[in-house]
VEXGURO-956796 format. One line per field, with one value per residue (C-alpha): residue number from 0; chain; x, y, z. Coordinates in steps of 0.5 Angstrom, whole numbers, plus 500, padded with zeros to 3 digits. Layout:
N
resi [NUM,...] $
chain [A,...] $
u [X,...] $
v [Y,...] $
w [Z,...] $
//
This chain:
828
resi [0,1,2,3,4,5,6,7,8,9,10,11,12,13,14,15,16,17,18,19,20,21,22,23,24,25,26,27,28,29,30,31,32,33,34,35,36,37,38,39,40,41,42,43,44,45,46,47,48,49,50,51,52,53,54,55,56,57,58,59,60,61,62,63,64,65,66,67,68,69,70,71,72,73,74,75,76,77,78,79,80,81,82,83,84,85,86,87,88,89,90,91,92,93,94,95,96,97,98,99,100,101,102,103,104,105,106,107,108,109,110,111,112,113,114,115,116,117,118,119,120,121,122,123,124,125,126,127,128,129,130,131,132,133,134,135,136,137,138,139,140,141,142,143,144,145,146,147,148,149,150,151,152,153,154,155,156,157,158,159,160,161,162,163,164,165,166,167,168,169,170,171,172,173,174,175,176,177,178,179,180,181,182,183,184,185,186,187,188,189,190,191,192,193,194,195,196,197,198,199,200,201,202,203,204,205,206,207,208,209,210,211,212,213,214,215,216,217,218,219,220,221,222,223,224,225,226,227,228,229,230,231,232,233,234,235,236,237,238,239,240,241,242,243,244,245,246,247,248,249,250,251,252,253,254,255,256,257,258,259,260,261,262,263,264,265,266,267,268,269,270,271,272,273,274,275,276,277,278,279,280,281,282,283,284,285,286,287,288,289,290,291,292,293,294,295,296,297,298,299,300,301,302,303,304,305,306,307,308,309,310,311,312,313,314,315,316,317,318,319,320,321,322,323,324,325,326,327,328,329,330,331,332,333,334,335,336,337,338,339,340,341,342,343,344,345,346,347,348,349,350,351,352,353,354,355,356,357,358,359,360,361,362,363,364,365,366,367,368,369,370,371,372,373,374,375,376,377,378,379,380,381,382,383,384,385,386,387,388,389,390,391,392,393,394,395,396,397,398,399,400,401,402,403,404,405,406,407,408,409,410,411,412,413,414,415,416,417,418,419,420,421,422,423,424,425,426,427,428,429,430,431,432,433,434,435,436,437,438,439,440,441,442,443,444,445,446,447,448,449,450,451,452,453,454,455,456,457,458,459,460,461,462,463,464,465,466,467,468,469,470,471,472,473,474,475,476,477,478,479,480,481,482,483,484,485,486,487,488,489,490,491,492,493,494,495,496,497,498,499,500,501,502,503,504,505,506,507,508,509,510,511,512,513,514,515,516,517,518,519,520,521,522,523,524,525,526,527,528,529,530,531,532,533,534,535,536,537,538,539,540,541,542,543,544,545,546,547,548,549,550,551,552,553,554,555,556,557,558,559,560,561,562,563,564,565,566,567,568,569,570,571,572,573,574,575,576,577,578,579,580,581,582,583,584,585,586,587,588,589,590,591,592,593,594,595,596,597,598,599,600,601,602,603,604,605,606,607,608,609,610,611,612,613,614,615,616,617,618,619,620,621,622,623,624,625,626,627,628,629,630,631,632,633,634,635,636,637,638,639,640,641,642,643,644,645,646,647,648,649,650,651,652,653,654,655,656,657,658,659,660,661,662,663,664,665,666,667,668,669,670,671,672,673,674,675,676,677,678,679,680,681,682,683,684,685,686,687,688,689,690,691,692,693,694,695,696,697,698,699,700,701,702,703,704,705,706,707,708,709,710,711,712,713,714,715,716,717,718,719,720,721,722,723,724,725,726,727,728,729,730,731,732,733,734,735,736,737,738,739,740,741,742,743,744,745,746,747,748,749,750,751,752,753,754,755,756,757,758,759,760,761,762,763,764,765,766,767,768,769,770,771,772,773,774,775,776,777,778,779,780,781,782,783,784,785,786,787,788,789,790,791,792,793,794,795,796,797,798,799,800,801,802,803,804,805,806,807,808,809,810,811,812,813,814,815,816,817,818,819,820,821,822,823,824,825,826,827] $
chain [A,A,A,A,A,A,A,A,A,A,A,A,A,A,A,A,A,A,A,A,A,A,A,A,A,A,A,A,A,A,A,A,A,A,A,A,A,A,A,A,A,A,A,A,A,A,A,A,A,A,A,A,A,A,A,A,A,A,A,A,A,A,A,A,A,A,A,A,A,A,A,A,A,A,A,A,A,A,A,A,A,A,A,A,A,A,A,A,A,A,A,A,A,A,A,A,A,A,A,A,A,A,A,A,A,A,A,A,A,A,A,A,A,A,A,A,A,A,A,A,A,A,A,A,A,A,A,A,A,A,A,A,A,A,A,A,A,A,A,A,A,A,A,A,A,A,A,A,A,A,A,A,A,A,A,A,A,A,A,A,A,A,A,A,A,A,A,A,A,A,A,A,A,A,A,A,A,A,A,A,A,A,A,A,A,A,A,A,A,A,A,A,A,A,A,A,A,A,A,A,A,A,A,A,A,A,A,A,A,A,A,A,A,A,A,A,A,A,A,A,A,A,A,A,A,A,A,A,A,A,A,A,A,A,A,A,A,A,A,A,A,A,A,A,A,A,A,A,A,A,A,A,A,A,A,A,A,A,A,A,A,A,A,A,A,A,A,A,A,A,A,A,A,A,A,A,A,A,A,A,A,A,A,A,A,A,A,A,A,A,A,A,A,A,A,A,A,A,A,A,A,A,A,A,A,A,A,A,A,A,A,A,A,A,A,A,A,A,A,A,A,A,A,A,A,A,A,A,A,A,A,A,A,A,A,A,A,A,A,A,A,A,A,A,A,A,A,A,A,A,A,A,A,A,A,A,A,A,A,A,A,A,A,A,A,A,A,A,A,A,A,A,A,A,A,A,A,A,A,A,A,A,A,A,A,A,A,A,A,A,A,A,A,A,A,A,A,A,A,A,A,A,A,A,A,A,A,A,A,A,A,A,A,A,A,A,A,A,A,A,A,A,A,A,A,A,A,A,A,A,A,A,A,A,A,A,A,A,A,A,A,A,A,A,A,A,A,A,A,A,A,A,A,A,A,A,A,A,A,A,A,A,A,A,A,A,A,A,A,A,A,A,A,A,A,A,A,A,A,A,A,A,A,A,A,A,A,A,A,A,A,A,A,A,A,A,A,A,A,A,A,A,A,A,A,A,A,A,A,A,A,A,A,A,A,A,A,A,A,A,A,A,A,A,A,A,A,A,A,A,A,A,A,A,A,A,A,A,A,A,A,A,A,A,A,A,A,A,A,A,A,A,A,A,A,A,A,A,A,A,A,A,A,A,A,A,A,A,A,A,A,A,A,A,A,A,A,A,A,A,A,A,A,A,A,A,A,A,A,A,A,A,A,A,A,A,A,A,A,A,A,A,A,A,A,A,A,A,A,A,A,A,A,A,A,A,A,A,A,A,A,A,A,A,A,A,A,A,A,A,A,A,A,A,A,A,A,A,A,A,A,A,A,A,A,A,A,A,A,A,A,A,A,A,A,A,A,A,A,A,A,A,A,A,A,A,A,A,A,A,A,A,A,A,A,A,A,A,A,A,A,A,A,A,A,A,A,A,A,A,A,A,A,A,A,A,A,A,A,A,A,A,A,A,A,A,A,A,A,A,A,A,A,A,A,A,A,A,A,A,A,A,A,A,A,A,A,A,A,A,A,A,A,A,A,A,A,A,A,A,A,A,A,A,A,A,A,A,A,A,A,A,A,A,A,A,A,A,A,A,A,A,A,A,A,A,A,A,A,A,A,A,A,A,A,A,A,A,A,A,A,A,A,A,A,A,A,A,A,A,A,A,A,A,A,A,A,A,A,A,A,A,A,A,A,A,A,A,A,A,A,A,A,A,A,A,A,A,A,A,A,A,A,A,A,A,A,A] $
u [521,525,525,530,535,536,539,542,549,548,547,552,557,556,558,566,567,566,563,557,556,555,550,546,546,543,537,536,535,530,526,526,523,518,516,516,508,505,508,504,498,499,500,494,490,494,492,484,485,487,482,477,480,479,472,471,474,470,464,462,464,458,453,458,454,456,454,458,464,463,462,469,472,470,473,479,480,478,484,489,487,489,495,497,495,500,505,504,505,511,514,512,516,521,521,521,527,530,529,531,538,539,537,542,547,547,547,553,557,557,559,566,568,563,566,566,559,557,561,557,551,552,554,548,544,547,545,538,538,541,535,530,532,532,524,523,527,527,524,517,516,517,512,507,508,508,501,499,501,497,491,491,492,486,482,483,481,475,474,475,470,465,466,466,459,456,459,456,449,450,452,446,442,445,444,437,436,440,435,429,432,433,426,424,428,425,418,418,424,429,427,428,423,425,427,434,440,446,450,446,447,455,455,451,456,462,459,458,465,468,463,466,473,470,468,474,477,472,474,481,480,476,482,486,482,482,489,489,484,489,495,491,489,496,498,493,495,502,500,496,503,507,502,502,509,510,505,508,515,511,508,515,517,516,512,508,510,514,512,516,513,506,507,510,504,499,502,502,494,493,497,492,486,489,490,483,480,485,481,475,476,479,472,468,473,472,464,464,469,464,458,462,463,456,454,459,456,449,451,454,448,443,448,448,441,440,444,441,434,436,440,434,430,436,437,443,441,445,444,447,453,454,453,459,463,462,464,470,472,471,476,481,480,482,488,490,489,493,499,499,500,505,509,509,511,517,520,520,523,528,530,530,535,540,540,541,547,550,550,552,558,560,559,559,556,551,545,546,548,541,538,540,538,531,530,532,527,522,524,524,517,514,517,514,507,507,509,503,498,500,499,492,490,491,487,481,481,482,476,472,473,472,465,463,464,461,455,455,456,450,445,448,450,457,459,462,469,469,467,473,478,475,476,483,485,482,485,492,491,489,494,499,497,497,504,506,502,507,513,510,508,516,517,513,516,523,521,518,525,528,523,525,532,531,527,533,537,532,533,541,540,535,540,540,533,535,537,531,527,530,530,523,522,526,521,515,518,518,511,508,512,509,502,503,505,499,494,497,496,489,488,491,488,481,483,484,478,474,478,476,468,468,471,466,461,463,464,457,454,458,454,447,450,445,447,449,453,457,458,460,465,468,469,473,477,478,480,485,488,488,491,497,504,508,514,515,519,521,518,522,520,523,516,515,510,507,509,506,500,496,490,495,497,490,488,494,492,485,487,492,487,482,487,490,483,482,488,487,480,482,488,483,478,483,485,478,474,479,485,482,477,483,486,492,495,494,501,501,495,498,504,500,496,502,505,498,498,505,503,497,500,505,500,496,502,504,496,496,502,499,492,495,500,506,512,517,522,519,522,529,532,529,534,540,537,534,540,544,538,538,546,546,539,535,539,535,529,530,534,527,523,527,527,520,519,524,520,514,517,521,515,520,516,508,502,499,506,508,515,520,526,531,527,520,515,508,504,506,500,503,509,509,514,518,517,513,508,508,503,506,502,502,498,503,505,512,515,521,525,524,532,532,528,533,539,537,536,528,524,518,514,509,513,512,505,502,502,507,509,508,510,508,513,511,514,511,513,518,514,508,506,509,505,499,502,503,496,493,498,496,489,489,492,487,481,483,479,485,490,491,490,495,501,499,501,506,509,516,519,524,528,529,530,533,526,521,520,520,515,514,508,509,503,501,497,495,497,491,488,484,489,494,500,501,493,493,499,496,489,493,497,490,487,493,493,486,487,493,488,483,488,492,498,502,506,513,516,523,524,531,532,536,540,544,549,550,554,550,544,543,542,537,536,531,534,531,531,536,541,541,546,551,550,550,545,545,551,552] $
v [622,620,624,630,626,621,626,631,628,628,636,637,633,638,644,645,650,647,653,653,645,647,652,647,642,647,649,641,640,646,642,636,639,642,635,632,634,630,623,622,623,618,613,615,614,607,605,606,603,596,597,597,591,587,589,588,582,578,579,572,570,566,572,577,582,587,593,590,590,597,600,596,599,606,606,603,608,614,611,610,618,620,617,619,626,626,623,629,634,631,631,638,640,636,640,647,644,643,650,653,649,652,659,658,655,662,666,662,664,671,669,666,669,667,660,660,662,656,651,653,653,646,643,645,642,636,634,636,632,626,627,627,621,617,619,619,614,614,607,610,613,607,603,608,608,600,601,605,600,594,599,600,592,591,596,592,586,589,591,584,581,586,584,576,577,581,575,570,573,573,566,564,567,563,557,558,559,553,549,552,550,543,542,545,541,535,537,540,537,541,548,546,542,535,532,534,534,530,537,540,534,534,542,540,535,539,544,539,537,544,544,538,541,547,543,540,547,549,543,545,552,550,545,551,556,551,550,558,558,553,557,564,560,558,565,567,562,565,572,570,566,572,577,573,573,580,582,577,581,587,584,583,590,595,601,604,602,606,609,605,599,601,602,595,592,596,594,587,588,590,584,580,583,583,575,575,579,574,568,571,573,566,563,567,565,558,558,562,557,551,555,555,548,547,551,548,541,543,546,540,536,540,539,532,531,535,531,525,527,530,524,520,524,526,524,523,524,522,530,532,528,530,537,536,532,538,543,539,538,546,547,542,546,552,549,547,554,557,552,554,562,560,556,562,567,562,562,569,569,564,569,574,570,569,576,578,573,575,582,580,576,582,588,584,590,589,592,586,581,582,583,576,573,576,573,566,567,569,563,558,560,559,553,551,553,549,543,545,546,539,536,539,537,530,531,533,526,523,527,526,518,520,523,517,512,517,516,509,508,513,509,502,500,498,491,489,488,495,498,494,496,503,504,501,506,512,510,509,516,520,517,519,526,527,525,530,536,537,537,542,547,546,548,554,556,556,560,565,565,567,572,575,575,579,584,585,586,591,595,596,599,605,610,606,607,602,597,597,596,590,587,588,584,578,579,579,573,569,572,569,562,562,563,558,553,555,554,547,545,548,544,538,538,538,532,529,531,528,521,522,523,517,512,515,513,507,505,507,503,497,497,496,490,484,477,475,481,480,473,475,480,475,470,475,477,469,468,474,471,464,467,470,467,464,462,465,462,465,461,461,468,470,472,471,466,464,457,456,460,459,456,451,449,449,444,440,439,437,432,429,428,425,421,418,416,413,409,406,404,401,397,395,393,389,385,384,382,380,377,373,370,366,363,367,367,373,375,375,379,384,385,386,391,395,395,397,402,405,404,408,413,415,415,420,425,425,426,432,435,434,437,443,444,444,441,437,442,447,442,441,446,441,435,438,438,432,428,431,429,422,422,425,424,419,413,409,411,409,403,401,402,398,393,393,392,386,383,384,381,375,374,371,374,375,378,373,369,367,369,369,375,376,372,375,371,374,375,379,384,389,391,398,403,404,398,392,391,385,383,379,373,378,383,388,392,391,395,392,396,393,392,389,383,382,383,379,372,371,364,364,358,359,360,353,352,353,346,345,340,340,336,334,330,327,322,316,312,306,300,303,299,303,300,302,309,310,308,313,319,317,317,324,327,323,326,333,336,341,336,334,326,327,326,322,323,318,317,315,312,317,315,312,318,319,319,317,313,319,319,324,325,329,331,337,343,348,355,359,365,361,356,357,352,353,352,346,343,345,341,335,335,336,330,326,327,325,319,317,318,314,308,309,311,316,321,321,326,327,322,319,313,313,306,306,301,299,293,293,296,303,305,310,314,320,326,332,339,342,337,337,343,339,332,334,329,321,317,310] $
w [534,539,546,547,552,546,542,546,545,538,538,543,539,533,537,536,542,549,552,546,548,555,553,548,554,558,553,552,560,559,554,558,564,559,557,564,566,560,562,568,564,559,565,568,561,560,567,565,559,562,567,561,558,564,564,556,556,560,555,554,547,545,546,543,537,532,537,543,538,535,542,545,538,539,547,545,539,544,549,543,541,548,548,541,543,549,544,539,545,547,540,539,545,542,536,540,544,537,535,542,541,534,537,542,537,533,540,542,536,539,546,545,552,556,558,565,566,561,565,571,568,564,571,574,568,568,575,574,567,571,577,571,568,574,575,567,564,556,555,558,552,548,552,551,543,544,548,542,537,541,541,534,533,537,533,527,530,532,525,523,528,525,518,520,524,518,513,518,517,510,510,514,509,504,507,508,501,499,504,501,494,496,498,492,488,492,491,484,481,476,474,466,462,460,455,457,452,454,453,459,463,461,463,470,471,470,475,480,479,480,486,489,489,492,498,499,499,504,508,508,510,516,518,517,521,527,527,527,533,537,536,538,544,546,545,550,555,554,555,561,564,562,566,572,573,572,577,582,581,583,589,592,591,597,595,590,583,578,572,568,572,571,563,563,567,562,556,558,560,553,550,554,551,544,545,547,542,537,540,539,532,531,533,529,523,525,525,518,515,518,515,508,508,510,504,499,501,500,494,492,494,490,484,485,486,479,476,478,476,470,467,468,462,458,451,447,440,434,431,438,437,430,432,437,432,427,432,434,426,425,431,428,421,425,428,421,419,425,424,416,419,424,419,415,421,423,416,416,423,420,415,420,425,419,417,425,425,419,421,428,426,421,427,434,437,443,439,434,439,443,436,434,441,440,433,436,442,437,432,438,440,434,433,440,438,431,436,440,435,431,438,439,432,433,440,436,432,439,442,436,438,445,444,439,445,450,445,445,452,454,449,451,444,446,447,454,451,448,454,458,452,453,460,460,455,458,465,462,458,464,468,463,462,470,469,464,466,472,467,463,468,470,463,464,471,467,462,467,470,463,463,469,467,461,465,470,464,461,468,466,459,461,458,451,448,442,446,451,445,443,450,450,444,448,453,449,446,452,454,448,449,456,453,448,454,458,452,451,458,458,452,455,461,458,454,461,464,457,459,466,464,459,465,470,465,463,471,472,466,468,475,471,467,466,469,461,460,467,465,458,461,466,461,457,463,464,457,457,463,460,454,458,455,460,454,448,442,435,428,422,420,427,429,437,438,444,446,453,455,461,457,455,462,464,458,459,467,465,459,464,470,465,461,468,470,463,463,470,469,462,465,471,466,462,469,471,464,459,462,468,462,459,465,466,473,478,478,470,470,475,470,464,468,470,463,460,465,463,456,456,461,455,450,454,455,448,446,451,448,441,443,447,441,445,442,445,443,449,454,451,456,461,458,461,468,467,465,471,476,473,474,481,484,481,481,486,483,476,479,483,477,472,477,478,470,470,476,472,465,469,473,479,484,482,486,490,491,498,499,505,505,510,515,514,510,507,501,495,494,489,485,484,480,486,491,492,497,502,507,513,516,522,518,517,510,508,503,499,494,487,487,493,491,485,489,495,496,496,498,493,496,490,484,480,484,490,493,499,503,511,517,524,529,535,540,544,550,549,549,545,539,533,528,531,533,525,523,528,526,518,520,523,517,512,516,515,509,507,506,499,497,492,493,499,506,509,516,518,524,524,530,537,542,549,552,546,539,534,528,523,518,511,507,502,502,497,499,497,501,506,507,513,514,521,522,519,523,529,527,526,533,536,532,534,541,541,538,542,548,546,544,551,547,552,548,551,555,558,564,568,572,578,580,586,587,594,597,604,606,607,615,616,623,625,628,631,628,633,632,624,624,628,626,619,617,617,617,613] $
//
């Protein structure tokens, strides 16, 4: 209840007479004065609380005990009790003041003439009330109430701290028990006696999987507790900052603080203490969550260890499999019976819906319309249940197959290919179920919203019992549909877990495969990759047939590589072992070798396409692109290729020939598909396009034969015996061993030169690999020079004779060097 000075205007305004209002004001003033002595007592109590808070908050958190927290909780409760008593006393005085006001109102009804006295009393009371408000503001009581609330919250924090300490003790005991259980399991093994059944192992694995979820949940809870602790510490820092600012503001004010300021300071101290206790509670919660996580991890380790030990001595007998299959078959039979019953119920629901529709059409009342809706919901729910049950019946066969596969995996009776196929199928099925389950849960959520809508409609027809009953049918129909969805989702999730189990078991089984099994699996994977279709076509029956696969491409590459190597080897063998034995010219042999290579290349390509069963129609789509490429981009290539074939067939330029083209001479080394390789006399490889050899003037020095004529010219001085000089020149030529005897060399007296008698000798040499015409000509010149020296014949060089035609002697005189510049030399 609020203080009286909050509500005095309400009470005064309720009185109609001005005199009575003044009288009531005086009574309220008296009640306010009666409450004044209690307020300082509350302030003193709060200040004592704040002093105690500063002391108790200094307790080290790492040494806090339940007894300490209990003592602090009792202290805060006692201090809160004192403030509560003060507030109750204030409220009691307010109640008494209100009673006095009511008595004054009744008394004032008979005192209508006492207005002057009442006005005077009112003025005095108003002045006293103003002085009282200056001393005790209305907000002070609210601050006391806020302090009380903070104390109550601190008390709750103490209760939670004690509960966390008790929980920590229990958790430590649990952790110690788990440590002991782990040690016992390591020392003595599982408590069950072997051999173990597969169902026992499966149940233990399920338990381990559930515990793994709990471990993850414990880790998440620890993360949440750490975040909350950080938030609590942040709040404590903010409270400390606010308290520091408040204290600084009080230090700047002269004189003792007012009761309102003291109350504010006390409230700030209490908030600081509450924040400190919240931090302590957060630390206790964090420690407990750490213990929970440790316990979950130890429980997980214990279950994993049991699974590891039990699965070594677990037997999956055929009788156990048959028992499981019989149970699943019985479940399928029960589902089939249930489907039959639900179908009968649906037929009845359809009949009821038809009757309700006819009745609603004949008499469209709210009851009939809601009845039609209820029948429709019941019919739809039964139809959805039939759909779910039929799907679950199909799952029974799938579960039976999964159990058979698990039996085969556990007993190592499945082939690697089957394991790979089963693993892929189970992974795909589990992924598909994981995608569909959220959709089903959304459907459940939508049906729940529909049920809430119908529930709200029920609240609006509380007065109509018949309508309430019909709407309740609608709610029940929605509830049953939600139940059908829940059962369906649960069964669907069980199927998913069974697929996941099989996947995990297959993966574990594949980890222990032998080398032969691993090779077999690798071969199957490679085979699957090789059988991947790159190009398909349709046969006469309009069936898709793989025309081009990776396997065919690989085989084609292998055949081409081997075929190209064989074609090159066979063509070279023909060149070296057959053609040369028949005395065929080297150029012709090379031409035949090239033609044979090209022919073998065509045969290899045709055989490769035939061997890998690739029809030429598969490359029909390349015809247009090939024609465009030939027309626009391959003219020069084809031109050179055809020119090369012409060179090989006409043999105008052959391998080994000495040719001269555009001033460059050299020997033909090879005639390729695009160009001809020529080695110049400077030992430089010259690549000439084949079309250039046909279109350009080419000098072939060894086309008809390899004998060419060479010549050496020499000039002797005038006065030399020409016959002797000619004999010596011919002798120099005949003595050289590389010059042919037939045709015979001969010497010609070529001309009378300006400075010499010119001779020219002609001789023939064979242009073979080891002969060089220039070297032979150089040798002849050396020999001629030697023979001329021995015979005293001078090789002429340019000479000039100067003849002076003078009629009298030419005078000659001597002059000095310094006179030469002025005299200008000798004079005649």
